[in-house]
LOTOR-564194 format. One record per residue (C-alpha): z, y, x; residue number from 1; residue in one letter. Coordinates in Angstrom, 1 decimal, padded with zeros to 4 digits. Last residue first. Example, Ala and Ser with C-alpha at 12.3 -4.5 7.8 and 13.67 -1.06 7.14 Angstrom:
! residues 2
@up->007.1 | north->-001.1 | east->013.7 | seq->2 | type->S
@up->007.8 | north->-004.5 | east->012.3 | seq->1 | type->A
END
This chain:
! residues 334
@up->105.1 | north->-027.5 | east->123.9 | seq->334 | type->L
@up->106.1 | north->-030.8 | east->122.3 | seq->333 | type->V
@up->104.2 | north->-033.9 | east->123.4 | seq->332 | type->Y
@up->103.7 | north->-037.1 | east->121.3 | seq->331 | type->E
@up->102.2 | north->-035.5 | east->118.3 | seq->330 | type->I
@up->101.7 | north->-036.6 | east->114.6 | seq->329 | type->L
@up->104.7 | north->-038.7 | east->114.3 | seq->328 | type->G
@up->106.2 | north->-036.5 | east->111.6 | seq->327 | type->A
@up->109.2 | north->-035.8 | east->113.9 | seq->326 | type->E
@up->106.8 | north->-034.6 | east->116.5 | seq->325 | type->R
@up->104.9 | north->-032.3 | east->114.1 | seq->324 | type->L
@up->108.2 | north->-031.0 | east->112.8 | seq->323 | type->D
@up->109.4 | north->-030.2 | east->116.4 | seq->322 | type->K
@up->106.1 | north->-028.4 | east->117.1 | seq->321 | type->W
@up->106.7 | north->-026.3 | east->114.1 | seq->320 | type->F
@up->110.3 | north->-025.5 | east->115.0 | seq->319 | type->S
@up->109.2 | north->-024.1 | east->118.4 | seq->318 | type->A
@up->107.6 | north->-021.1 | east->116.5 | seq->317 | type->Q
@up->103.9 | north->-020.4 | east->117.2 | seq->316 | type->I
@up->102.6 | north->-017.1 | east->118.8 | seq->315 | type->S
@up->099.0 | north->-016.1 | east->118.4 | seq->314 | type->E
@up->097.4 | north->-014.9 | east->121.6 | seq->313 | type->N
@up->094.6 | north->-017.5 | east->121.9 | seq->312 | type->I
@up->094.0 | north->-017.1 | east->118.1 | seq->311 | type->L
@up->093.0 | north->-013.4 | east->118.5 | seq->310 | type->M
@up->089.9 | north->-014.3 | east->120.6 | seq->309 | type->R
@up->089.0 | north->-017.0 | east->118.2 | seq->308 | type->N
@up->089.2 | north->-014.6 | east->115.2 | seq->307 | type->R
@up->087.0 | north->-012.1 | east->117.1 | seq->306 | type->E
@up->084.3 | north->-014.8 | east->117.5 | seq->305 | type->V
@up->084.9 | north->-016.0 | east->113.9 | seq->304 | type->H
@up->083.0 | north->-013.1 | east->112.4 | seq->303 | type->H
@up->079.8 | north->-014.4 | east->114.1 | seq->302 | type->P
@up->079.9 | north->-017.8 | east->112.4 | seq->301 | type->K
@up->078.6 | north->-020.9 | east->114.1 | seq->300 | type->S
@up->081.5 | north->-021.1 | east->116.5 | seq->299 | type->T
@up->082.3 | north->-022.5 | east->119.9 | seq->298 | type->N
@up->085.5 | north->-022.2 | east->121.8 | seq->297 | type->L
@up->086.1 | north->-023.0 | east->125.6 | seq->296 | type->A
@up->089.7 | north->-022.8 | east->126.7 | seq->295 | type->I
@up->090.9 | north->-021.7 | east->130.1 | seq->294 | type->S
@up->093.6 | north->-022.4 | east->132.8 | seq->293 | type->D
@up->095.0 | north->-025.7 | east->131.6 | seq->292 | type->I
@up->097.5 | north->-027.0 | east->134.1 | seq->291 | type->G
@up->100.5 | north->-027.1 | east->131.7 | seq->290 | type->P
@up->099.3 | north->-027.6 | east->128.1 | seq->289 | type->I
@up->099.2 | north->-024.1 | east->126.7 | seq->288 | type->R
@up->095.4 | north->-023.8 | east->125.9 | seq->287 | type->L
@up->094.9 | north->-026.9 | east->123.8 | seq->286 | type->G
@up->098.2 | north->-026.4 | east->121.8 | seq->285 | type->F
@up->097.5 | north->-022.8 | east->121.0 | seq->284 | type->H
@up->093.9 | north->-023.5 | east->120.1 | seq->283 | type->V
@up->094.6 | north->-026.4 | east->117.9 | seq->282 | type->C
@up->097.5 | north->-024.5 | east->116.2 | seq->281 | type->V
@up->095.4 | north->-021.4 | east->115.5 | seq->280 | type->A
@up->092.6 | north->-023.5 | east->114.1 | seq->279 | type->A
@up->095.1 | north->-025.2 | east->111.7 | seq->278 | type->P
@up->096.0 | north->-021.7 | east->110.4 | seq->277 | type->Q
@up->099.8 | north->-021.4 | east->110.2 | seq->276 | type->L
@up->102.0 | north->-020.6 | east->107.2 | seq->275 | type->K
@up->104.8 | north->-023.0 | east->108.4 | seq->274 | type->H
@up->104.5 | north->-025.1 | east->105.3 | seq->273 | type->K
@up->100.7 | north->-024.7 | east->105.3 | seq->272 | type->K
@up->100.4 | north->-026.0 | east->108.9 | seq->271 | type->C
@up->102.7 | north->-028.9 | east->107.9 | seq->270 | type->L
@up->100.5 | north->-029.9 | east->105.0 | seq->269 | type->D
@up->097.4 | north->-029.5 | east->107.1 | seq->268 | type->F
@up->098.8 | north->-031.9 | east->109.7 | seq->267 | type->F
@up->099.8 | north->-034.4 | east->107.1 | seq->266 | type->L
@up->096.3 | north->-034.3 | east->105.6 | seq->265 | type->A
@up->094.7 | north->-034.6 | east->109.1 | seq->264 | type->R
@up->096.7 | north->-037.7 | east->110.0 | seq->263 | type->W
@up->095.7 | north->-039.4 | east->106.8 | seq->262 | type->Q
@up->092.1 | north->-038.4 | east->107.2 | seq->261 | type->H
@up->092.1 | north->-040.0 | east->110.8 | seq->260 | type->L
@up->093.9 | north->-043.1 | east->109.6 | seq->259 | type->K
@up->091.3 | north->-043.6 | east->106.7 | seq->258 | type->R
@up->088.4 | north->-043.1 | east->109.1 | seq->257 | type->G
@up->089.8 | north->-045.7 | east->111.5 | seq->256 | type->E
@up->090.2 | north->-048.2 | east->108.7 | seq->255 | type->E
@up->086.8 | north->-047.5 | east->107.2 | seq->254 | type->S
@up->086.3 | north->-046.1 | east->103.7 | seq->253 | type->A
@up->086.8 | north->-042.5 | east->104.8 | seq->252 | type->K
@up->083.8 | north->-042.8 | east->107.1 | seq->251 | type->D
@up->084.0 | north->-040.1 | east->109.8 | seq->250 | type->V
@up->080.7 | north->-039.0 | east->111.2 | seq->249 | type->Y
@up->080.6 | north->-038.9 | east->114.9 | seq->248 | type->C
@up->080.5 | north->-035.6 | east->116.9 | seq->247 | type->Y
@up->083.9 | north->-036.1 | east->118.3 | seq->246 | type->N
@up->085.3 | north->-036.4 | east->114.8 | seq->245 | type->Y
@up->082.8 | north->-035.2 | east->112.2 | seq->244 | type->Y
@up->083.4 | north->-034.5 | east->108.5 | seq->243 | type->D
@up->084.7 | north->-031.0 | east->109.3 | seq->242 | type->S
@up->088.0 | north->-029.6 | east->108.1 | seq->241 | type->G
@up->089.8 | north->-027.9 | east->111.0 | seq->240 | type->I
@up->090.9 | north->-031.1 | east->112.9 | seq->239 | type->L
@up->087.4 | north->-032.6 | east->112.4 | seq->238 | type->F
@up->085.6 | north->-029.8 | east->114.1 | seq->237 | type->G
@up->084.2 | north->-031.8 | east->117.0 | seq->236 | type->G
@up->087.8 | north->-032.8 | east->118.1 | seq->235 | type->N
@up->089.0 | north->-029.3 | east->117.3 | seq->234 | type->F
@up->090.0 | north->-028.7 | east->120.9 | seq->233 | type->V
@up->086.4 | north->-029.2 | east->121.9 | seq->232 | type->A
@up->086.8 | north->-027.8 | east->125.4 | seq->231 | type->S
@up->089.8 | north->-027.4 | east->127.8 | seq->230 | type->N
@up->088.8 | north->-025.8 | east->131.1 | seq->229 | type->I
@up->090.7 | north->-026.7 | east->134.4 | seq->228 | type->V
@up->090.2 | north->-024.6 | east->137.5 | seq->227 | type->H
@up->090.6 | north->-026.7 | east->140.6 | seq->226 | type->I
@up->093.2 | north->-025.3 | east->143.0 | seq->225 | type->G
@up->094.6 | north->-028.7 | east->144.1 | seq->224 | type->K
@up->097.7 | north->-028.1 | east->142.0 | seq->223 | type->H
@up->095.5 | north->-027.5 | east->138.9 | seq->222 | type->H
@up->093.8 | north->-030.9 | east->139.5 | seq->221 | type->L
@up->097.1 | north->-032.7 | east->139.7 | seq->220 | type->D
@up->098.4 | north->-030.9 | east->136.6 | seq->219 | type->L
@up->095.3 | north->-032.0 | east->134.7 | seq->218 | type->I
@up->095.8 | north->-035.6 | east->135.8 | seq->217 | type->F
@up->099.5 | north->-035.5 | east->134.6 | seq->216 | type->N
@up->098.3 | north->-034.4 | east->131.1 | seq->215 | type->R
@up->095.7 | north->-037.1 | east->131.1 | seq->214 | type->L
@up->098.2 | north->-039.8 | east->131.9 | seq->213 | type->E
@up->100.5 | north->-038.4 | east->129.1 | seq->212 | type->K
@up->097.9 | north->-038.9 | east->126.5 | seq->211 | type->P
@up->096.9 | north->-035.8 | east->124.4 | seq->210 | type->H
@up->095.0 | north->-036.8 | east->121.2 | seq->209 | type->H
@up->095.6 | north->-035.0 | east->117.9 | seq->208 | type->H
@up->096.7 | north->-031.7 | east->119.2 | seq->207 | type->V
@up->093.8 | north->-031.8 | east->121.6 | seq->206 | type->T
@up->093.1 | north->-033.0 | east->125.1 | seq->205 | type->L
@up->090.1 | north->-035.4 | east->125.2 | seq->204 | type->S
@up->087.3 | north->-033.8 | east->123.2 | seq->203 | type->N
@up->086.0 | north->-032.2 | east->126.3 | seq->202 | type->A
@up->087.8 | north->-031.8 | east->129.7 | seq->201 | type->I
@up->085.8 | north->-029.2 | east->131.8 | seq->200 | type->M
@up->086.6 | north->-029.3 | east->135.5 | seq->199 | type->V
@up->086.2 | north->-026.5 | east->138.0 | seq->198 | type->W
@up->085.6 | north->-025.9 | east->141.7 | seq->197 | type->D
@up->085.0 | north->-029.5 | east->142.6 | seq->196 | type->L
@up->084.3 | north->-031.0 | east->146.0 | seq->195 | type->R
@up->083.1 | north->-034.7 | east->145.6 | seq->194 | type->I
@up->084.2 | north->-038.2 | east->146.1 | seq->193 | type->F
@up->087.8 | north->-038.0 | east->144.9 | seq->192 | type->P
@up->086.6 | north->-036.4 | east->141.6 | seq->191 | type->S
@up->084.3 | north->-039.2 | east->140.5 | seq->190 | type->I
@up->087.0 | north->-041.6 | east->139.2 | seq->189 | type->R
@up->089.3 | north->-039.0 | east->137.6 | seq->188 | type->Q
@up->086.2 | north->-037.4 | east->136.0 | seq->187 | type->I
@up->085.3 | north->-040.8 | east->134.6 | seq->186 | type->V
@up->088.8 | north->-041.3 | east->133.2 | seq->185 | type->R
@up->088.4 | north->-037.9 | east->131.5 | seq->184 | type->W
@up->085.9 | north->-039.5 | east->129.0 | seq->183 | type->N
@up->084.4 | north->-036.4 | east->127.3 | seq->182 | type->K
@up->082.8 | north->-035.1 | east->130.3 | seq->181 | type->A
@up->082.1 | north->-031.8 | east->132.2 | seq->180 | type->G
@up->082.0 | north->-031.5 | east->136.0 | seq->179 | type->I
@up->082.1 | north->-028.6 | east->138.4 | seq->178 | type->G
@up->080.2 | north->-026.6 | east->141.0 | seq->177 | type->V
@up->080.6 | north->-022.9 | east->141.7 | seq->176 | type->S
@up->078.7 | north->-020.0 | east->143.2 | seq->175 | type->H
@up->075.1 | north->-020.8 | east->142.4 | seq->174 | type->V
@up->071.9 | north->-020.0 | east->144.4 | seq->173 | type->E
@up->074.0 | north->-019.2 | east->147.5 | seq->172 | type->G
@up->072.2 | north->-021.7 | east->149.7 | seq->171 | type->K
@up->075.4 | north->-023.6 | east->150.1 | seq->170 | type->A
@up->075.9 | north->-023.6 | east->146.3 | seq->169 | type->K
@up->072.4 | north->-025.0 | east->145.7 | seq->168 | type->L
@up->073.1 | north->-027.7 | east->148.3 | seq->167 | type->E
@up->076.4 | north->-028.5 | east->146.5 | seq->166 | type->N
@up->074.4 | north->-029.1 | east->143.4 | seq->165 | type->L
@up->072.0 | north->-031.4 | east->145.2 | seq->164 | type->A
@up->074.8 | north->-033.5 | east->146.7 | seq->163 | type->E
@up->076.3 | north->-033.6 | east->143.2 | seq->162 | type->Y
@up->073.2 | north->-035.2 | east->141.9 | seq->161 | type->A
@up->073.4 | north->-037.8 | east->144.7 | seq->160 | type->Q
@up->077.0 | north->-038.6 | east->143.6 | seq->159 | type->L
@up->075.8 | north->-039.2 | east->140.1 | seq->158 | type->I
@up->073.0 | north->-041.4 | east->141.4 | seq->157 | type->K
@up->075.5 | north->-043.5 | east->143.3 | seq->156 | type->K
@up->077.4 | north->-044.0 | east->140.0 | seq->155 | type->F
@up->074.2 | north->-045.1 | east->138.3 | seq->154 | type->R
@up->073.5 | north->-047.7 | east->140.9 | seq->153 | type->H
@up->077.1 | north->-049.1 | east->140.5 | seq->152 | type->E
@up->076.6 | north->-049.2 | east->136.8 | seq->151 | type->E
@up->073.3 | north->-051.0 | east->137.2 | seq->150 | type->D
@up->075.0 | north->-053.6 | east->139.5 | seq->149 | type->K
@up->077.8 | north->-054.1 | east->136.9 | seq->148 | type->I
@up->075.2 | north->-054.6 | east->134.2 | seq->147 | type->S
@up->073.5 | north->-052.8 | east->131.3 | seq->146 | type->D
@up->074.5 | north->-049.4 | east->132.2 | seq->145 | type->A
@up->074.7 | north->-046.9 | east->129.3 | seq->144 | type->A
@up->078.4 | north->-046.2 | east->129.8 | seq->143 | type->A
@up->077.7 | north->-044.8 | east->133.2 | seq->142 | type->L
@up->075.4 | north->-042.1 | east->131.8 | seq->141 | type->Y
@up->077.8 | north->-041.5 | east->128.9 | seq->140 | type->E
@up->080.6 | north->-040.8 | east->131.4 | seq->139 | type->D
@up->078.4 | north->-038.6 | east->133.5 | seq->138 | type->P
@up->078.1 | north->-036.4 | east->130.5 | seq->137 | type->D
@up->077.0 | north->-033.2 | east->132.1 | seq->136 | type->H
@up->076.7 | north->-032.8 | east->135.9 | seq->135 | type->V
@up->077.8 | north->-029.3 | east->136.8 | seq->134 | type->S
@up->076.7 | north->-025.8 | east->137.4 | seq->133 | type->V
@up->078.4 | north->-022.3 | east->137.4 | seq->132 | type->M
@up->076.3 | north->-019.4 | east->138.5 | seq->131 | type->Q
@up->073.7 | north->-019.8 | east->135.8 | seq->130 | type->P
@up->070.5 | north->-017.7 | east->136.4 | seq->129 | type->I
@up->069.0 | north->-015.5 | east->133.7 | seq->128 | type->F
@up->065.2 | north->-015.5 | east->134.1 | seq->127 | type->G
@up->064.2 | north->-016.5 | east->130.6 | seq->126 | type->G
@up->067.1 | north->-018.8 | east->130.0 | seq->125 | type->L
@up->064.6 | north->-021.6 | east->129.4 | seq->124 | type->L
@up->063.1 | north->-021.0 | east->132.8 | seq->123 | type->D
@up->066.6 | north->-021.2 | east->134.4 | seq->122 | type->N
@up->067.3 | north->-024.4 | east->132.5 | seq->121 | type->G
@up->064.1 | north->-025.9 | east->133.9 | seq->120 | type->Q
@up->065.2 | north->-025.0 | east->137.4 | seq->119 | type->Y
@up->068.6 | north->-026.7 | east->136.9 | seq->118 | type->F
@up->067.2 | north->-029.7 | east->135.1 | seq->117 | type->C
@up->064.6 | north->-030.3 | east->137.8 | seq->116 | type->E
@up->067.4 | north->-030.0 | east->140.4 | seq->115 | type->L
@up->069.4 | north->-032.6 | east->138.6 | seq->114 | type->I
@up->066.5 | north->-035.0 | east->138.5 | seq->113 | type->G
@up->065.8 | north->-034.6 | east->142.3 | seq->112 | type->Q
@up->069.3 | north->-035.7 | east->143.4 | seq->111 | type->H
@up->069.8 | north->-038.0 | east->140.5 | seq->110 | type->S
@up->070.8 | north->-037.7 | east->136.8 | seq->109 | type->I
@up->067.9 | north->-037.0 | east->134.5 | seq->108 | type->K
@up->068.7 | north->-037.8 | east->130.9 | seq->107 | type->Q
@up->066.0 | north->-037.3 | east->128.3 | seq->106 | type->I
@up->065.6 | north->-034.5 | east->125.7 | seq->105 | type->A
@up->063.5 | north->-034.1 | east->122.6 | seq->104 | type->D
@up->062.0 | north->-030.9 | east->121.3 | seq->103 | type->H
@up->061.5 | north->-029.0 | east->118.0 | seq->102 | type->Q
@up->065.1 | north->-029.0 | east->116.7 | seq->101 | type->I
@up->065.8 | north->-028.9 | east->113.0 | seq->100 | type->D
@up->069.4 | north->-030.1 | east->113.2 | seq->99 | type->K
@up->071.2 | north->-031.6 | east->116.2 | seq->98 | type->W
@up->073.8 | north->-034.2 | east->115.4 | seq->97 | type->V
@up->071.8 | north->-036.7 | east->113.4 | seq->96 | type->G
@up->070.6 | north->-038.7 | east->116.4 | seq->95 | type->K
@up->072.5 | north->-038.0 | east->119.6 | seq->94 | type->E
@up->069.4 | north->-038.5 | east->121.8 | seq->93 | type->F
@up->066.1 | north->-039.8 | east->120.4 | seq->92 | type->H
@up->064.9 | north->-036.7 | east->118.7 | seq->91 | type->P
@up->063.2 | north->-037.5 | east->115.4 | seq->90 | type->E
@up->059.5 | north->-038.1 | east->115.2 | seq->89 | type->D
@up->056.7 | north->-036.7 | east->113.0 | seq->88 | type->G
@up->054.8 | north->-035.6 | east->116.0 | seq->87 | type->E
@up->056.4 | north->-036.8 | east->119.2 | seq->86 | type->A
@up->059.0 | north->-034.3 | east->120.6 | seq->85 | type->L
@up->058.0 | north->-032.9 | east->123.9 | seq->84 | type->P
@up->060.6 | north->-033.2 | east->126.8 | seq->83 | type->V
@up->063.7 | north->-031.1 | east->127.7 | seq->82 | type->R
@up->065.8 | north->-032.4 | east->130.4 | seq->81 | type->Y
@up->069.4 | north->-033.4 | east->130.2 | seq->80 | type->W
@up->071.6 | north->-033.8 | east->133.3 | seq->79 | type->G
@up->073.0 | north->-030.3 | east->133.8 | seq->78 | type->L
@up->076.0 | north->-028.4 | east->132.5 | seq->77 | type->K
@up->074.9 | north->-024.8 | east->132.7 | seq->76 | type->N
@up->077.6 | north->-022.2 | east->133.1 | seq->75 | type->S
@up->076.6 | north->-018.7 | east->132.5 | seq->74 | type->I
@up->078.4 | north->-015.5 | east->133.7 | seq->73 | type->L
@up->077.4 | north->-012.1 | east->132.4 | seq->72 | type->I
@up->076.9 | north->-008.6 | east->133.8 | seq->71 | type->E
@up->075.4 | north->-009.8 | east->137.1 | seq->70 | type->E
@up->072.4 | north->-011.2 | east->135.2 | seq->69 | type->N
@up->071.6 | north->-008.0 | east->133.5 | seq->68 | type->K
@up->072.0 | north->-007.3 | east->129.8 | seq->67 | type->L
@up->069.5 | north->-005.5 | east->127.7 | seq->66 | type->D
@up->071.0 | north->-006.8 | east->124.4 | seq->65 | type->L
@up->067.6 | north->-008.2 | east->123.6 | seq->64 | type->Q
@up->067.6 | north->-010.0 | east->127.0 | seq->63 | type->K
@up->071.0 | north->-011.5 | east->126.3 | seq->62 | type->L
@up->069.6 | north->-012.8 | east->122.9 | seq->61 | type->S
@up->066.6 | north->-014.3 | east->124.4 | seq->60 | type->Q
@up->068.5 | north->-016.0 | east->127.2 | seq->59 | type->G
@up->071.0 | north->-017.4 | east->124.8 | seq->58 | type->L
@up->068.4 | north->-018.7 | east->122.5 | seq->57 | type->T
@up->066.5 | north->-020.5 | east->125.2 | seq->56 | type->E
@up->069.7 | north->-022.0 | east->126.6 | seq->55 | type->L
@up->070.8 | north->-023.1 | east->123.2 | seq->54 | type->A
@up->067.3 | north->-024.6 | east->122.3 | seq->53 | type->L
@up->067.3 | north->-026.7 | east->125.5 | seq->52 | type->G
@up->067.3 | north->-030.1 | east->123.7 | seq->51 | type->A
@up->069.5 | north->-028.8 | east->121.0 | seq->50 | type->G
@up->072.4 | north->-028.6 | east->123.3 | seq->49 | type->Y
@up->071.6 | north->-031.1 | east->125.9 | seq->48 | type->K
@up->070.3 | north->-028.5 | east->128.4 | seq->47 | type->G
@up->073.8 | north->-027.2 | east->128.5 | seq->46 | type->A
@up->075.7 | north->-024.0 | east->127.9 | seq->45 | type->C
@up->079.1 | north->-022.4 | east->128.6 | seq->44 | type->D
@up->079.0 | north->-018.7 | east->128.3 | seq->43 | type->F
@up->081.4 | north->-016.4 | east->130.3 | seq->42 | type->V
@up->081.8 | north->-012.7 | east->129.3 | seq->41 | type->P
@up->082.7 | north->-010.4 | east->132.3 | seq->40 | type->I
@up->085.9 | north->-008.4 | east->131.6 | seq->39 | type->G
@up->087.8 | north->-008.8 | east->128.3 | seq->38 | type->E
@up->085.2 | north->-010.1 | east->126.1 | seq->37 | type->S
@up->085.1 | north->-009.2 | east->122.3 | seq->36 | type->Q
@up->081.8 | north->-007.1 | east->122.5 | seq->35 | type->Q
@up->079.9 | north->-009.7 | east->124.5 | seq->34 | type->I
@up->081.0 | north->-012.6 | east->122.3 | seq->33 | type->C
@up->080.1 | north->-010.4 | east->119.3 | seq->32 | type->S
@up->076.6 | north->-010.0 | east->120.6 | seq->31 | type->K
@up->076.2 | north->-013.7 | east->121.2 | seq->30 | type->V
@up->077.3 | north->-014.5 | east->117.7 | seq->29 | type->I
@up->075.1 | north->-011.8 | east->116.3 | seq->28 | type->E
@up->072.1 | north->-013.1 | east->118.1 | seq->27 | type->H
@up->072.9 | north->-016.6 | east->116.7 | seq->26 | type->K
@up->072.9 | north->-015.1 | east->113.1 | seq->25 | type->T
@up->069.6 | north->-013.3 | east->113.7 | seq->24 | type->A
@up->068.0 | north->-016.4 | east->115.3 | seq->23 | type->F
@up->068.5 | north->-018.5 | east->112.2 | seq->22 | type->D
@up->071.1 | north->-021.3 | east->112.1 | seq->21 | type->L
@up->070.3 | north->-025.0 | east->111.8 | seq->20 | type->A
@up->073.4 | north->-027.1 | east->111.1 | seq->19 | type->E
@up->075.3 | north->-029.9 | east->112.7 | seq->18 | type->Y
@up->074.9 | north->-028.4 | east->116.2 | seq->17 | type->L
@up->071.9 | north->-026.0 | east->116.0 | seq->16 | type->N
@up->071.4 | north->-025.4 | east->119.8 | seq->15 | type->G
@up->073.0 | north->-021.9 | east->119.4 | seq->14 | type->L
@up->075.9 | north->-023.8 | east->117.7 | seq->13 | type->S
@up->076.4 | north->-025.6 | east->121.1 | seq->12 | type->S
@up->077.1 | north->-022.3 | east->122.8 | seq->11 | type->T
@up->080.8 | north->-022.4 | east->123.9 | seq->10 | type->G
@up->082.3 | north->-019.0 | east->124.9 | seq->9 | type->Y
@up->085.1 | north->-019.1 | east->127.5 | seq->8 | type->I
@up->088.5 | north->-017.6 | east->126.7 | seq->7 | type->L
@up->091.3 | north->-017.6 | east->129.4 | seq->6 | type->R
@up->089.0 | north->-015.8 | east->131.8 | seq->5 | type->P
@up->087.8 | north->-017.6 | east->135.0 | seq->4 | type->L
@up->089.2 | north->-017.9 | east->138.5 | seq->3 | type->K
@up->088.5 | north->-020.3 | east->141.4 | seq->2 | type->F
@up->091.6 | north->-020.5 | east->143.7 | seq->1 | type->M
END
């Protein structure tokens, strides 16, 4: 069975997610991840993060720390390719999410396109070679189809991309192939057609949202020997105080926004009552669902790296989960 540590370090903050950080701060984040790791540190990155800025920053920081490729493990979720940003223009992908970035990104999902993303990513990393690769956001790629025929064509392109990734694995250029998506139904749809070593579920399995069908699917993957990573357990930061839920701004005046804020207010009240940090609850819940092997956590604050490591070992009383269930906030009790 494919093995990874329980804690994997997300790197979207290195790509200026929500806020632009200076290099010194980013370097301290990477340095702290190295220092806090038990065994080889694992970084989860993607060409989409800041249009390659996260890859670039990670590589620069690792080089400054005088690390060798064999001393770290990098996952690069592929499918987004850096392109020039038109003068005076804003990036065209995920507008408003990535701050102060100097490039744009386009989606390239095909046999050739995914290889182009892989080799560009290696260049941006400054020579560090990711050993874990995947197709990033196949759900968004399929959702952008303008017809049934187009959707079928895009699905074939995804399978062709996986053919390319498995060729890289067969040649020994990478050691494992996975998939990362927010819509777990797309992972469920694709997985019978390809051989997967690992799966990253993003934004889908949190204390706020954890449908039974998804939990069953995760157990099925686990029983097949596929390593399951849970990512974005804060729902893009909203569950711990951010204004963004799954990378979309939450409008308090909307019906959906009102419901989300109401849920969070009750959640915070119960956390306070039990003297628990909301972040600890999110991490504990996201990691201890049966079948989950690892959790990926991202931070924009260097001192939170040690906090995150400590959160995965925090103990939470059964009475707290019971209170959440009785308040109607969760449907599954650990």
